[in-house]
Residue, then its C-alpha position, 0 to 999 in steps of 0.5 A: x589143425x585147420x584154420x578156423x573159419x568165421x562160420x565155426x567161431x564161437x558157440x551159438x548165441x554167444x557171438x556178436x557181430x560188429x560193423x563200422x570199426x575204425x580200420x586202425x583199431x586193433x584187437x586190443x581196442x576191440x577188447x577195451x571197447x567191451x570193458x567189463x567183459x572177460x575177453x582175450x585175443x582169441x575171442x576176437x576175429x577181425x575180417x581182412x580184405x584180399x590185400x590183407x587190410x582190416x575191414x570194418x567188421x569183426x566177430x566177438x565170442x562171449x562166454x555165454x549167450x547172456x554176456x553176448x546179449x548184455x554186451x549188445x544192449x550196453x554197447x550197440x551204437x557206442x563210439x570207438x575212435x569217433x565212429x558208432x559201432x553197430x552190433x548184432x547177435x549171430 
């Protein structure tokens, strides 16, 4: 099976983009940030630069568009490890 790309990640209307994520934050930190939603490691896609270092961007796939919109409304600009996380809907 070919690796999935960012463009084929999640269902339409269910994917939230997150920017300004601390570089040291892991996938578990991102899952914990969205407390109250049922997410797994497979629901989170971190971006990495050419050197394999995490960037401040991620995409999170929620089960439904309603969950994605609720997460956006509830967590946009909330802090993670002291940094305000900006969220958007794909």
